[in-house]
C-alpha positions as CSV (number, residue, x, y, z in Angstrom):
1,M,21.6,177.9,172.8
2,D,25.1,176.4,172.1
3,L,26.8,174.5,175.2
4,Y,30.5,173.6,174.9
5,L,31.5,170.9,177.5
6,V,35.2,170.5,177.8
7,R,37.0,168.0,179.8
8,H,40.1,169.5,181.4
9,G,43.5,168.9,179.9
10,A,46.0,166.3,181.1
11,A,47.1,166.8,184.7
12,K,50.3,166.0,186.7
13,S,49.9,163.0,188.9
14,E,48.9,163.3,192.5
15,S,52.4,162.0,193.5
16,E,54.0,164.5,191.2
17,D,51.9,167.4,192.6
18,P,49.1,167.1,194.9
19,A,47.4,170.2,193.5
20,R,47.4,168.2,190.1
21,P,48.0,171.4,187.7
22,L,48.1,170.7,183.9
23,S,51.0,168.8,182.6
24,K,53.2,170.5,179.9
25,E,51.4,168.0,177.5
26,G,48.0,169.0,178.7
27,R,48.6,172.6,178.5
28,R,49.9,172.1,174.8
29,T,46.9,170.2,173.9
30,V,44.3,172.7,175.5
31,E,46.2,175.5,173.8
32,Q,45.8,173.6,170.2
33,V,42.2,173.1,171.0
34,A,41.7,176.6,172.0
35,E,43.4,177.8,168.6
36,L,41.1,175.5,166.6
37,L,38.0,176.7,168.3
38,S,38.9,180.3,167.8
39,A,39.8,179.6,164.2
40,R,36.5,178.0,163.5
41,G,34.6,180.9,164.9
42,V,33.4,179.5,168.2
43,R,31.8,182.4,170.4
44,I,30.9,182.0,174.0
45,D,29.3,184.3,176.4
46,R,30.3,182.7,179.5
47,L,32.9,180.1,180.7
48,E,32.5,178.4,183.8
49,H,34.8,175.7,185.5
50,S,35.0,173.4,188.6
51,D,37.2,174.4,191.8
52,K,39.8,172.1,190.7
53,L,43.1,173.7,189.5
54,R,43.3,171.6,186.3
55,A,39.8,172.8,185.2
56,R,40.7,176.5,186.2
57,Q,44.0,176.3,184.0
58,T,42.0,174.9,181.1
59,A,39.5,177.5,181.4
60,E,42.1,180.2,181.4
61,I,43.7,178.9,178.5
62,L,40.4,178.6,176.5
63,A,39.5,182.2,177.6
64,T,42.7,183.7,176.3
65,R,41.6,182.6,172.7
66,L,37.8,182.7,172.9
67,H,37.3,185.9,174.8
68,P,34.1,185.4,176.6
69,A,32.3,188.4,177.5
70,E,32.0,187.5,181.3
71,G,35.5,185.8,181.4
72,P,36.1,182.5,183.2
73,S,34.3,182.0,186.6
74,R,34.4,179.1,189.2
75,V,31.1,177.6,189.9
76,A,29.8,174.7,192.2
77,G,28.4,171.5,191.0
78,L,31.0,170.6,188.4
79,A,33.1,168.2,190.5
80,P,33.8,164.8,189.3
81,N,31.1,163.1,191.3
82,D,28.6,165.9,191.6
83,D,25.0,165.4,190.9
84,V,24.1,166.4,187.4
85,E,20.5,167.4,188.0
86,P,21.1,170.9,189.2
87,T,23.5,171.7,186.3
88,R,21.0,170.1,183.8
89,A,17.9,172.2,185.4
90,R,20.0,175.4,185.2
91,L,21.0,174.7,181.5
92,M,17.4,174.3,180.4
93,E,16.8,177.9,181.4
94,E,20.2,179.3,180.0
95,P,19.7,181.7,177.0
96,R,23.3,182.3,176.1
97,S,26.3,180.3,174.8
98,L,28.1,178.8,177.6
99,M,31.4,176.5,177.9
100,L,31.8,174.4,181.0
101,V,35.1,173.0,181.9
102,G,34.9,169.9,184.1
103,H,35.7,166.4,184.6
104,L,34.4,162.7,184.4
105,P,32.2,161.2,185.2
106,H,30.2,164.3,185.6
107,L,30.6,165.6,182.1
108,G,29.6,162.1,180.6
109,R,26.5,161.9,182.9
110,L,25.6,165.4,182.1
111,V,25.6,164.8,178.3
112,S,23.6,161.7,178.7
113,C,20.9,163.4,180.9
114,L,20.6,166.2,178.3
115,L,20.1,163.9,175.6
116,G,17.3,162.1,177.6
117,L,19.5,158.9,178.4
118,E,20.2,157.3,181.7
119,A,23.0,159.1,183.5
120,D,25.3,156.2,183.4
121,H,24.7,155.3,179.7
122,P,27.6,156.7,177.9
123,A,26.6,159.0,174.9
124,V,30.0,160.3,174.0
125,Q,33.7,159.5,174.9
126,F,35.5,162.7,176.4
127,Q,39.3,162.8,175.8
128,M,41.4,165.1,178.1
129,G,41.1,168.4,176.4
130,G,38.1,167.4,174.4
131,V,35.1,169.3,173.5
132,V,31.6,168.4,172.9
133,C,29.2,171.1,171.4
134,L,25.4,170.3,172.2
135,E,22.6,172.7,170.9
136,R,19.3,173.1,172.6
137,D,16.5,173.9,170.3
138,A,13.4,176.2,171.0
139,A,11.5,173.1,172.2
140,G,14.2,172.3,174.8
141,T,15.6,169.3,172.9
142,W,19.4,168.9,172.9
143,T,21.4,167.5,170.1
144,V,25.1,166.7,169.5
145,R,26.4,169.1,166.9
146,W,30.2,168.2,167.0
147,V,33.0,166.6,168.9
148,V,36.6,167.7,169.1
149,S,39.0,164.9,169.9
150,P,42.5,166.3,170.5
151,E,44.0,163.2,169.1
152,L,42.9,164.4,165.8
153,L,44.8,167.5,165.9
154,A,48.0,168.1,164.1
155,P,51.0,169.5,166.0
156,G,50.2,173.1,164.6
157,G,46.6,173.1,166.0
158,D,45.0,172.4,162.6
159,V,42.9,169.5,161.9
160,G,45.3,166.9,160.5
161,P,44.7,164.2,158.1
162,M,42.6,161.3,159.0
163,Q,44.5,158.1,159.4
164,R,43.4,154.9,158.2
165,P,44.4,151.7,160.1
């Protein structure tokens, strides 16, 4: 089972818009990531997101490129400070490929728990619009397959050349 964890794209500040929709830059970044995932053949059965506007907008952009069979849907338990245990337990039984669009610190804690670490022990660093792909084997063990950091994307949505300091 493949699990794709996505941190929502950059959002407007609360003072700019209390609903905190995606910013222009956030939308552009998510579109680039969606294009990359599509071009690389990522396939998902379901796409779930939190009830926050920025997560829903991120999920909608991803859905336009990845065409999940069931379309994007809002689910409880993906808010920034929600307990990760119910989501972890549900994922242990999930047979299909799934993409979750959420927030920090929830996503970071979820990855740590799935990998068998303490919830507050950071295992990966999520960037806004970034994706972490985990795989669960037949024994129920999770491993990190890959991570997409939007800062590595070139303006056209392709992976750009690696820069040395």
